[in-house]
One Martini backbone bead per residue (centre of mass of N, CA, C, O) as a GRO file, in nm:
protein
  229
    1MET     BB    1   9.435  21.865   1.455
    2PRO     BB    2   9.614  22.131   1.462
    3ALA     BB    3   9.536  22.459   1.494
    4THR     BB    4   9.747  22.564   1.284
    5ARG     BB    5   9.641  22.381   1.046
    6LEU     BB    6   9.350  22.497   1.046
    7ILE     BB    7   9.429  22.786   0.988
    8LEU     BB    8   9.593  22.734   0.724
    9LEU     BB    9   9.353  22.603   0.571
   10ALA     BB   10   9.148  22.839   0.589
   11LEU     BB   11   9.340  23.042   0.435
   12LEU     BB   12   9.369  22.893   0.165
   13LEU     BB   13   9.060  22.887   0.107
   14PHE     BB   14   9.016  23.180   0.095
   15LEU     BB   15   9.225  23.267  -0.118
   16ALA     BB   16   9.095  23.089  -0.343
   17ALA     BB   17   8.816  23.236  -0.338
   18ALA     BB   18   8.924  23.529  -0.379
   19CYS     BB   19   9.060  23.448  -0.675
   20GLY     BB   20   8.869  23.244  -0.834
   21ARG     BB   21   8.941  22.951  -0.786
   22SER     BB   22   8.920  22.647  -0.865
   23ALA     BB   23   8.935  22.334  -0.837
   24PRO     BB   24   9.130  22.091  -0.867
   25PRO     BB   25   9.224  21.877  -1.063
   26ALA     BB   26   9.253  21.586  -1.148
   27GLU     BB   27   9.447  21.330  -1.146
   28PRO     BB   28   9.676  21.210  -1.338
   29PRO     BB   29   9.726  20.957  -1.513
   30PRO     BB   30   9.905  20.696  -1.549
   31LEU     BB   31  10.179  20.585  -1.705
   32PRO     BB   32  10.225  20.363  -1.895
   33GLY     BB   33  10.441  20.096  -1.914
   34ASP     BB   34  10.438  20.087  -2.256
   35ALA     BB   35  10.543  20.355  -2.318
   36LYS     BB   36  10.556  20.530  -2.648
   37THR     BB   37  10.683  20.750  -2.851
   38ALA     BB   38  10.632  20.892  -3.142
   39ASP     BB   39  10.812  20.921  -3.463
   40PHE     BB   40  10.751  21.187  -3.639
   41GLU     BB   41  11.012  21.246  -3.805
   42ARG     BB   42  11.026  20.968  -3.951
   43HIS     BB   43  10.743  20.952  -4.064
   44ALA     BB   44  10.753  21.220  -4.229
   45ALA     BB   45  10.989  21.115  -4.423
   46GLU     BB   46  10.837  20.864  -4.530
   47ALA     BB   47  10.584  21.044  -4.632
   48GLY     BB   48  10.670  21.332  -4.741
   49SER     BB   49  10.664  21.587  -4.596
   50ALA     BB   50  10.630  21.930  -4.664
   51GLY     BB   51  10.633  22.107  -4.446
   52ALA     BB   52  10.767  22.462  -4.440
   53ARG     BB   53  10.782  22.498  -4.747
   54ARG     BB   54  10.854  22.726  -5.020
   55ASP     BB   55  10.703  22.822  -5.352
   56ALA     BB   56  10.641  23.102  -5.488
   57GLY     BB   57  10.453  23.164  -5.212
   58GLU     BB   58  10.405  22.861  -5.165
   59PHE     BB   59  10.335  22.551  -5.061
   60TRP     BB   60  10.491  22.282  -5.101
   61GLY     BB   61  10.264  22.016  -5.202
   62VAL     BB   62  10.005  22.199  -5.164
   63GLU     BB   63   9.689  22.238  -5.199
   64PRO     BB   64   9.421  22.410  -5.229
   65GLY     BB   65   9.275  22.377  -4.890
   66GLU     BB   66   9.489  22.245  -4.762
   67ALA     BB   67   9.677  22.125  -4.529
   68LEU     BB   68   9.976  22.177  -4.359
   69PRO     BB   69  10.231  21.964  -4.309
   70ILE     BB   70  10.386  21.922  -3.987
   71ILE     BB   71  10.650  21.951  -3.760
   72TRP     BB   72  10.814  22.047  -3.468
   73SER     BB   73  11.076  22.159  -3.604
   74ASP     BB   74  10.915  22.387  -3.766
   75LEU     BB   75  10.881  22.565  -3.469
   76MET     BB   76  11.199  22.616  -3.486
   77PRO     BB   77  11.383  22.855  -3.493
   78ALA     BB   78  11.659  23.013  -3.535
   79GLY     BB   79  11.844  22.929  -3.226
   80ALA     BB   80  11.653  22.770  -3.025
   81GLU     BB   81  11.816  22.514  -2.956
   82GLU     BB   82  12.067  22.658  -2.847
   83GLU     BB   83  11.909  22.815  -2.615
   84LEU     BB   84  11.808  22.560  -2.474
   85ALA     BB   85  12.085  22.434  -2.420
   86ARG     BB   86  12.191  22.658  -2.244
   87GLN     BB   87  11.983  22.664  -2.022
   88GLN     BB   88  12.011  22.373  -1.932
   89ALA     BB   89  12.308  22.393  -1.842
   90GLU     BB   90  12.266  22.616  -1.636
   91PHE     BB   91  12.064  22.474  -1.454
   92TYR     BB   92  12.235  22.216  -1.384
   93ALA     BB   93  12.470  22.373  -1.262
   94GLU     BB   94  12.314  22.503  -1.032
   95LEU     BB   95  12.207  22.252  -0.908
   96ASP     BB   96  12.474  22.118  -0.847
   97ALA     BB   97  12.584  22.337  -0.672
   98ARG     BB   98  12.367  22.318  -0.456
   99TYR     BB   99  12.404  22.014  -0.383
  100GLN     BB  100  12.709  22.045  -0.300
  101ALA     BB  101  12.622  22.269  -0.075
  102GLY     BB  102  12.326  22.160   0.047
  103GLY     BB  103  12.069  22.323  -0.104
  104ALA     BB  104  11.984  22.035  -0.223
  105PRO     BB  105  11.826  21.760  -0.282
  106ASP     BB  106  11.819  21.444  -0.354
  107PRO     BB  107  11.674  21.332  -0.638
  108ALA     BB  108  11.612  21.033  -0.526
  109THR     BB  109  11.419  21.167  -0.277
  110ILE     BB  110  11.205  21.278  -0.483
  111ALA     BB  111  10.873  21.283  -0.506
  112GLU     BB  112  10.620  21.240  -0.696
  113GLY     BB  113  10.428  21.530  -0.671
  114SER     BB  114  10.589  21.705  -0.517
  115GLU     BB  115  10.713  22.018  -0.438
  116LEU     BB  116  11.011  21.936  -0.561
  117ASP     BB  117  10.869  21.827  -0.827
  118PHE     BB  118  11.045  22.057  -1.015
  119MET     BB  119  11.050  22.238  -1.338
  120PRO     BB  120  11.127  22.475  -1.538
  121GLN     BB  121  11.051  22.653  -1.802
  122LEU     BB  122  11.216  22.639  -2.096
  123GLY     BB  123  11.302  22.882  -2.320
  124THR     BB  124  11.093  23.036  -2.582
  125PHE     BB  125  10.885  23.263  -2.791
  126ASP     BB  126  11.008  23.191  -3.040
  127ALA     BB  127  10.883  23.217  -3.383
  128VAL     BB  128  10.685  23.105  -3.669
  129THR     BB  129  10.527  23.348  -3.845
  130GLU     BB  130  10.460  23.210  -4.135
  131LEU     BB  131  10.200  23.045  -4.004
  132ASP     BB  132  10.009  23.260  -3.992
  133GLY     BB  133   9.689  23.170  -4.096
  134VAL     BB  134   9.742  22.865  -4.122
  135ARG     BB  135   9.651  22.550  -4.224
  136VAL     BB  136   9.725  22.274  -4.019
  137ARG     BB  137   9.914  21.956  -3.968
  138ILE     BB  138   9.973  21.773  -3.647
  139PRO     BB  139  10.145  21.568  -3.452
  140GLY     BB  140  10.043  21.449  -3.113
  141TYR     BB  141   9.960  21.547  -2.770
  142VAL     BB  142   9.716  21.560  -2.525
  143VAL     BB  143   9.668  21.829  -2.272
  144PRO     BB  144   9.467  21.860  -2.027
  145PHE     BB  145   9.315  22.051  -1.760
  146ASP     BB  146   9.114  21.800  -1.744
  147PHE     BB  147   9.116  21.447  -1.627
  148ASP     BB  148   8.841  21.393  -1.718
  149PRO     BB  149   8.723  21.154  -1.944
  150LYS     BB  150   8.419  21.303  -1.981
  151ALA     BB  151   8.524  21.564  -2.069
  152ARG     BB  152   8.477  21.876  -2.229
  153HIS     BB  153   8.716  22.039  -2.442
  154THR     BB  154   8.789  22.392  -2.511
  155GLN     BB  155   9.086  22.348  -2.383
  156PHE     BB  156   9.427  22.280  -2.478
  157LEU     BB  157   9.717  22.094  -2.516
  158PHE     BB  158   9.998  22.054  -2.748
  159VAL     BB  159  10.244  21.789  -2.797
  160PRO     BB  160  10.540  21.594  -2.889
  161TYR     BB  161  10.516  21.417  -2.609
  162MET     BB  162  10.467  21.193  -2.379
  163GLY     BB  163  10.385  21.365  -2.072
  164ALA     BB  164  10.384  21.641  -2.118
  165CYS     BB  165  10.326  21.840  -1.824
  166ILE     BB  166  10.288  21.577  -1.628
  167HIS     BB  167  10.571  21.380  -1.597
  168THR     BB  168  10.711  21.633  -1.719
  169PRO     BB  169  10.853  21.877  -1.837
  170PRO     BB  170  10.807  22.143  -2.015
  171PRO     BB  171  10.828  22.240  -2.290
  172PRO     BB  172  10.885  22.475  -2.487
  173PRO     BB  173  10.683  22.710  -2.610
  174ASN     BB  174  10.768  22.625  -2.924
  175GLN     BB  175  10.638  22.318  -2.820
  176ILE     BB  176  10.349  22.457  -2.784
  177ILE     BB  177   9.986  22.424  -2.819
  178PHE     BB  178   9.703  22.627  -2.807
  179VAL     BB  179   9.370  22.506  -2.790
  180ARG     BB  180   9.060  22.584  -2.958
  181ALA     BB  181   8.719  22.422  -2.867
  182PRO     BB  182   8.415  22.558  -2.857
  183GLN     BB  183   8.241  22.274  -2.875
  184GLY     BB  184   8.395  22.043  -2.778
  185ILE     BB  185   8.598  21.763  -2.655
  186THR     BB  186   8.675  21.431  -2.639
  187VAL     BB  187   8.935  21.225  -2.459
  188ALA     BB  188   8.999  20.903  -2.411
  189ASP     BB  189   9.328  20.915  -2.489
  190ILE     BB  190   9.640  21.072  -2.384
  191TRP     BB  191   9.851  20.813  -2.480
  192VAL     BB  192   9.784  20.902  -2.778
  193PRO     BB  193   9.806  20.994  -3.084
  194TYR     BB  194   9.746  21.292  -3.296
  195TYR     BB  195   9.567  21.480  -3.526
  196LEU     BB  196   9.602  21.821  -3.588
  197GLU     BB  197   9.362  22.078  -3.705
  198GLY     BB  198   9.417  22.421  -3.811
  199THR     BB  199   9.445  22.756  -3.715
  200PHE     BB  200   9.728  22.944  -3.694
  201SER     BB  201   9.943  23.091  -3.429
  202SER     BB  202  10.124  23.347  -3.271
  203GLY     BB  203  10.253  23.393  -2.926
  204GLN     BB  204  10.112  23.448  -2.582
  205PHE     BB  205  10.019  23.146  -2.379
  206LEU     BB  206   9.906  23.140  -2.062
  207ASN     BB  207   9.970  22.889  -1.804
  208GLU     BB  208  10.011  22.636  -1.546
  209VAL     BB  209  10.135  22.404  -1.733
  210GLY     BB  210  10.207  22.551  -2.037
  211ASN     BB  211  10.358  22.767  -2.217
  212ALA     BB  212  10.271  22.925  -2.535
  213ALA     BB  213  10.368  23.017  -2.887
  214TYR     BB  214  10.089  22.887  -2.969
  215SER     BB  215   9.793  22.857  -3.174
  216LEU     BB  216   9.460  22.685  -3.227
  217ASP     BB  217   9.184  22.641  -3.436
  218LEU     BB  218   8.976  22.382  -3.438
  219ALA     BB  219   8.878  22.127  -3.680
  220GLU     BB  220   9.071  21.853  -3.618
  221LEU     BB  221   9.059  21.525  -3.437
  222GLU     BB  222   9.279  21.240  -3.500
  223PRO     BB  223   9.410  20.956  -3.527
  224TYR     BB  224   9.729  20.825  -3.526
  225PRO     BB  225   9.913  20.626  -3.743
  226VAL     BB  226  10.090  20.401  -3.614
  227MET     BB  227  10.415  20.288  -3.691
  228GLU     BB  228  10.619  20.059  -3.741
  229PRO     BB  229  10.956  20.008  -3.672
   0.00000   0.00000   0.00000
C-alpha cells in the first residue's frame, strides 16, 4: 500500500477515535428479490381506521385507554406534501443542470453504496402536534442503527415503506419516527411490516440515518397482518 494511503488511513482512524465514534455498523442486508411494501393506506380504509379525527375533544371511535390507530398520511400537516414536491422538483432540476453541464456523473454509472450514491433528506420538521402525548398505533418498517440480527435495539427508526433510509433516500422528517425502547428488543426480519404502539411526541430528533420529526416511547411491537391484494 502506498505510504500516502497509509498516512491517510492512520489519520482517519485517529479522527474517528478522537471524536468518540464507534466502529461502523454491519452492512445492511440485501433487499429481498420479491420485496413489496404493504399498502397501509388501503388496508386502513378497509379496516375502518379511526385516523386522527376528533369528536367533541376526544378521538372518534377510540375507547378510553385504547391506542389511537393512525396511518402515515395523518402525520403530514397541511402544506407538507406540497413543500416536499417543491423541494424534490428543485433538487432534480439542479441535478439535471449539473449533469448537462458535465458537473455530475451519469446516474447509471453510480455504484450502490458508493460515495456518490447519495441523496439529501428533503422535506421539513413540520409536525402534527395534536398527537403529542397520545398513545398511538401505526404500521410500518423498522430501520435499526445496527444491522446485527442478534442485536437488542434500544433505539431505532420507524418508516412507512420497505428499505427507507437503507436502500433508498430517507423519507421527509415528518415521515420518520425515532423510537425509544429502553428494555431493548430484537427484530428478526426488517423486511416485514410491524405494528408500533406507544406514546407519541413531536420535535427534532437528529441522527446520521434519517432525521425524524416524531418520537415514540415503545410499548408494543408486533407483526403486521399483511392482507392479500
